C-alpha positions in Angstrom: -30.8 31.0 31.3 -30.2 34.6 32.4 -33.2 36.7 33.6 -33.3 40.5 34.3 -35.9 41.7 36.5 -36.8 45.5 36.7 -39.3 47.8 38.4 -39.7 50.8 40.6 -38.7 50.7 44.3 -42.3 50.0 46.1 -43.4 47.0 47.6 -46.2 46.8 45.0 -43.4 46.3 42.4 -40.8 44.4 44.3 -43.0 41.6 45.8 -44.5 40.4 42.6 -41.1 40.4 41.1 -39.9 38.2 44.0 -42.9 35.9 43.4 -42.1 35.6 39.7 -38.3 34.9 40.5 -39.1 32.0 42.8 -41.2 30.4 40.2 -38.5 30.8 37.5 -36.2 29.0 40.1 -38.7 26.1 40.2 -38.8 25.6 36.5 -35.1 26.4 35.6 -32.1 24.8 37.0 -29.4 26.5 35.4 -30.6 30.0 36.1 -29.1 33.4 36.8 -31.3 36.1 38.0 -30.5 39.8 38.1 -32.5 42.9 39.4 -31.6 46.3 37.7 -33.6 49.2 39.1 -33.5 52.5 41.1 -31.8 53.1 44.3 -33.8 51.7 47.1 -32.6 50.1 50.3 -35.8 47.9 50.6 -35.6 46.6 47.1 -31.8 45.8 47.5 -32.2 44.0 50.7 -35.3 42.2 49.5 -33.6 40.9 46.3 -30.2 40.2 47.9 -32.0 38.0 50.4 -33.4 35.9 47.5 -29.8 35.5 46.2 -30.7 37.6 43.2 -27.6 40.0 41.7 -28.8 43.6 42.2 -27.6 46.5 40.0 -28.5 50.3 40.8 -29.5 52.3 37.8 -29.9 56.2 37.9 -33.6 57.0 36.8 -35.8 59.9 36.7 -39.5 60.6 36.4 -41.9 63.0 35.1 -43.7 65.1 37.7 -47.3 66.0 36.6 -47.9 68.6 39.2 -46.8 72.3 38.6 -44.5 74.2 40.8 -40.9 75.9 40.0 -39.4 73.0 41.9 -41.1 70.2 39.7 -40.0 72.1 36.5 -36.4 72.2 37.6 -36.6 68.5 38.7 -38.1 67.5 35.4 -35.4 69.2 33.4 -32.8 67.6 35.4 -34.4 64.0 35.1 -35.5 64.3 31.3 -32.1 65.7 30.1 -29.6 64.1 32.6 -30.8 61.3 34.9 -32.8 59.3 32.2 -30.2 59.4 29.4 -27.5 58.7 31.8 -29.6 55.7 33.2 -30.3 54.3 29.6 -26.6 54.6 28.7 -25.5 52.6 32.2 -28.2 50.1 31.3 -27.0 49.5 27.8 -23.6 48.6 28.8 -24.9 46.6 32.0 -27.2 44.5 29.5 -24.3 44.0 27.2 -22.4 42.7 30.1 -25.0 40.3 31.5 -26.6 39.3 28.0 -29.8 38.2 29.4 -32.3 36.0 27.4 -35.2 38.1 28.1 -36.1 41.0 30.7 -39.3 40.9 33.0 -40.5 44.1 34.2 -43.0 45.3 36.8 -43.1 48.8 35.5 -42.8 52.0 37.6 -40.3 54.8 36.5 -37.3 52.9 37.6 -37.9 50.2 35.1 -37.7 52.8 32.0 -33.8 52.9 31.5 -33.5 49.0 31.4 -36.5 48.5 29.2 -35.3 51.3 26.5 -31.8 49.8 26.7 -33.3 46.2 26.3 -35.2 47.6 23.3 -32.2 49.0 21.6 -30.3 45.7 22.2 -33.4 43.8 20.7 -33.7 41.8 23.9 -37.1 40.4 24.4 -39.3 42.3 26.9 -42.3 40.9 29.1 -44.1 43.2 31.2 -46.8 42.9 34.0 -49.1 45.6 34.7 -50.7 45.3 38.3 -53.3 47.9 37.9 -56.4 48.6 36.0 -55.1 51.9 34.6 -51.4 51.5 33.5 -49.2 53.9 34.8 -47.1 56.4 32.7 -44.0 54.0 32.6 -46.0 50.9 31.4 -47.9 53.1 29.0 -44.6 54.0 27.3 -42.6 50.7 27.6 -45.6 48.8 26.7 -44.8 49.6 23.1 -41.6 47.3 23.3 -43.0 44.4 25.2 -43.5 41.1 23.3 -46.2 40.3 25.9 -48.0 42.2 28.8 -49.5 40.3 31.6 -52.3 42.1 33.5 -53.9 41.5 36.8 -57.3 42.5 36.0 -59.6 41.3 33.0 -58.4 42.5 29.7 -61.5 44.9 29.1 -61.0 46.5 32.4 -57.4 47.6 31.7 -56.8 50.8 30.2 -53.7 52.7 28.5 -51.7 49.8 27.0 -52.5 47.7 23.9 -55.1 45.0 24.4 -53.6 42.8 21.5 -50.6 42.1 23.7 -52.3 41.3 27.0 -52.7 38.0 28.9 -55.1 38.0 31.9 -53.0 36.2 34.7 -53.9 38.1 37.8 -51.2 39.8 40.2 -48.3 37.6 41.3 -48.3 37.0 44.8 -45.5 35.3 47.1 -46.9 31.5 47.5 -46.1 31.7 51.1 -48.9 34.3 51.9 -51.5 31.9 51.1 -49.7 29.1 53.5 -50.2 30.9 56.9 -51.0 29.0 60.2 -53.5 29.8 62.7 -51.6 28.1 65.5 -48.5 30.1 64.7 -50.7 33.4 64.6 -52.2 32.7 68.0 -48.7 32.2 69.7 -46.9 35.0 67.6 -49.6 37.9 68.2 -50.7 36.8 71.6 -54.2 36.2 70.6 -56.8 35.7 73.1 -58.8 33.3 71.0 -62.3 35.0 71.9 -63.4 37.3 69.3 -63.0 37.4 65.5 -59.9 38.8 64.1 -59.6 42.2 62.4 -56.6 42.7 60.2 -55.9 46.5 59.6 -53.2 47.1 56.7 -52.3 50.7 55.2 -50.1 49.3 52.4 -46.3 49.1 52.4 -45.9 52.7 53.6 -48.9 52.5 56.1 -51.7 55.0 56.2 -52.3 57.8 58.8 -56.0 58.4 57.8 -56.8 54.7 58.2 -54.8 54.5 61.6 -56.7 57.5 62.8 -60.1 56.1 62.0 -59.3 52.8 63.6 -58.5 54.9 66.7 -61.4 57.0 66.6 -63.7 53.6 66.6 -61.4 51.6 68.9 -64.0 51.0 71.7 -66.6 49.7 69.2 -64.1 47.5 67.3 -62.5 46.0 70.4 -66.1 45.1 71.7 -66.6 43.0 68.5 -63.0 42.1 67.3 -59.4 41.5 68.5 -57.4 43.6 66.1 -54.0 43.0 64.4 -52.9 46.5 63.0 -49.9 47.3 60.8 -49.6 51.1 61.0 -46.4 51.8 59.0 -43.2 53.0 60.2 -44.0 56.7 60.2 -47.1 56.5 62.4 -46.1 53.7 64.6 -45.1 55.4 67.8 -48.2 57.6 67.6 -50.7 54.6 67.4 -48.8 52.6 70.0 -49.9 54.9 72.7 -53.4 53.5 72.2 -52.3 49.6 72.8 -54.4 47.7 74.9 -55.8 44.1 75.4 -56.9 42.6 72.2 -55.2 45.3 70.2 -52.0 44.2 68.5 -49.8 47.2 67.0 -47.1 46.4 64.6 -45.1 49.0 62.3 -44.3 46.1 59.8 -45.5 42.6 59.2 -42.8 40.4 57.4 -43.7 37.6 54.9 -44.5 34.9 57.6 -46.3 37.3 59.9 -48.3 38.6 57.1 -49.4 35.0 56.1 -50.3 34.0 59.6 -52.2 37.3 60.1 -54.1 36.5 56.8 -54.9 33.0 57.7 -56.4 33.9 60.9 -58.5 36.9 60.4 -62.2 37.1 59.7 -62.0 40.6 58.1 -59.5 42.9 56.4 -59.4 46.8 56.2 -56.9 47.7 53.6 -55.7 50.2 50.9 -56.5 49.0 47.4 -53.1 48.5 45.8 -53.3 45.5 43.3 -50.9 43.4 45.4 -53.1 43.9 48.6 -56.4 42.9 46.7 -54.9 39.7 45.2 -53.3 38.6 48.6 -56.7 39.2 50.3 -58.5 37.3 47.7 -56.0 34.5 47.6 -56.7 34.0 51.4 -60.6 34.2 50.7 -61.1 36.9 53.1 -63.7 39.6 53.0 -62.6 43.2 53.0 -63.2 46.9 53.4 -61.0 48.9 50.8 -60.2 52.5 51.3 -58.2 53.6 48.1 -55.2 55.8 48.3 -56.6 59.1 47.0 -53.2 60.3 45.6 -52.4 57.3 43.7 -51.3 57.6 40.1 -54.3 58.0 37.7 -56.6 57.3 40.7 -55.7 53.6 40.0 -56.4 52.5 43.7 -60.1 53.5 43.1 -60.6 51.9 39.8 -58.8 48.6 41.2 -61.2 48.7 44.2 -64.3 49.4 42.1 -63.6 46.4 39.9 -63.2 44.0 43.0 -66.3 45.5 44.5 -68.2 44.7 41.4 -67.5 41.0 41.8 -69.0 41.2 45.2 -65.8 40.6 47.3 -65.5 43.8 49.3 -67.0 47.0 50.2 -65.3 50.2 49.0 -65.3 53.4 51.0 -63.4 56.5 49.4 -61.4 58.3 51.9 -63.3 61.7 51.4 -66.6 59.5 52.3 -65.0 57.8 55.1 -66.8 58.6 58.5 -67.1 56.5 61.7 -70.7 55.7 60.9 -69.9 54.4 57.5 -67.1 52.3 58.6 -69.2 50.6 61.4 -72.3 50.1 59.1 -70.1 48.4 56.4 -68.4 46.3 58.9 -71.8 45.2 60.1 -72.8 44.4 56.6 -69.8 42.4 55.8 -69.6 40.2 58.9 -73.1 39.1 58.4 -72.8 37.8 54.9 -70.7 34.8 53.5 -71.3 36.0 49.9 -68.0 38.1 50.2 -65.8 35.2 51.1 -67.2 33.4 47.9 -66.7 36.3 45.7 -63.2 36.9 47.0 -62.3 33.1 46.3 -63.9 33.2 42.9 -61.7 36.4 41.9 -58.4 34.9 43.2 -55.7 34.1 40.9 -53.5 32.4 43.2 -51.4 30.7 40.5 -50.5 34.1 38.7 -46.7 33.6 38.8 -47.1 30.0 37.4 -49.1 31.4 34.5 -46.7 34.0 33.8 -43.6 31.9 34.0 -45.1 29.2 32.0 -46.1 31.4 29.0 -42.5 33.2 28.9 -40.7 30.0 28.9 -43.0 28.8 26.0 -42.5 31.8 24.2 -38.9 31.9 24.7 -38.4 28.1 23.7 -40.5 28.6 20.6 -38.4 31.6 19.6 -35.2 29.6 20.0 -36.6 26.9 17.8 -37.4 29.3 15.2 -33.9 30.6 15.2 
C-alpha cells in the first residue's frame, strides 16, 4: 500500500500527520509512506526521522489583508506558484501511484489535492479546527471523507454529510510521560505543584511576558516549566531562578514528561494543544492567538470551555489580576480534570486509520 500525506508546514499540521502515519505502520506491513508539501526544514526533518520519503512542492497562498505587497504576492502565487505546484504534483503522483491521499490541510496541501482529484485518487481530509481554513474549505469538495476534531454540529465551512467526528490525532507517546523522568530531566524540587506554560510551536511573546510580570506570585505557588519558543528564549532566560525551568523547545519525550507531571497548563488554543492537554487530563487556561485565521483559536477554546475543561482568557482581556484569579479558581476544583478527561479523544488516529482502511478495502472489493 502506498499513502501520500500532505499538509501545511506548521506543527499543527505536521504532528497529527506523524500520529496518523505511525498508526498506518501498525496496521499495514507492506506500506510505503510519502510526504508531499511546502518547503520547510521543520517538516522535512520530522518526516525523515520517521522514515517517510519527503518531496517538496511549490505552493502559494491567498493573502486576505490589503497592501500593494500582498496584491503583488497574490498575483505571483495565483498565476505562477500554485499552477506550477499542481503540475509538479500531477507528475509526482503519476510516479508514486498512491492508493490514496491523506491531508491535514493548509495552503501547502492544495497542489497535491487538486492533482489527486485530476487523477481520480481517493482523498481523505482531516480538519483540526472548528472553523475550517480556506484550503480545507476548497479541497473539502474533493474529499471522500472529512474527519473533524470537534463535534460535527460545531464545525463550520465544510460539508457536514462528509464528516466523521474523531478528535484531533495526537502522538500516542504524549500520553505516556513519566513523572520520575520529569523530575530528573527538569531538575524539579518536588515541593510545589508544577505549572506548564506553552506558547504553541512558535512560542508567544505575550504569554511569556504575562508570566514574567506575575513570576513572584507564580513561584510562591508553583514550580514552572516554561516553553518560550526560540525567538523569545534569550529574553526570558534572564529571569531564570530556582523553581523556574526555561526551554526554547520541548521535544516529544520532554513534552510528554512535562504534561504528565504538571498540575495546570497555560497554553495557546490550537487544536493540537487542546487535545494533547485533554488526553493527559489536565486543567488549563487557554489564551487564543488573536491573529489566527478565521479566529479559529478563539472558537476552539470556547468549545472546550463550554465542556467545563478550561478557562479561556482572550488576549485583549488578559491582565495580571484576571490571570491570577483564574489560576486560583481552577486549582481549587477537580471538575476541570473530569471535563478534560471526558472531552479527550486519545484514540483519534486509530479511528481515522480504521475507517480509511475499511473504505479503501470496500472500494477494492467493489472493483
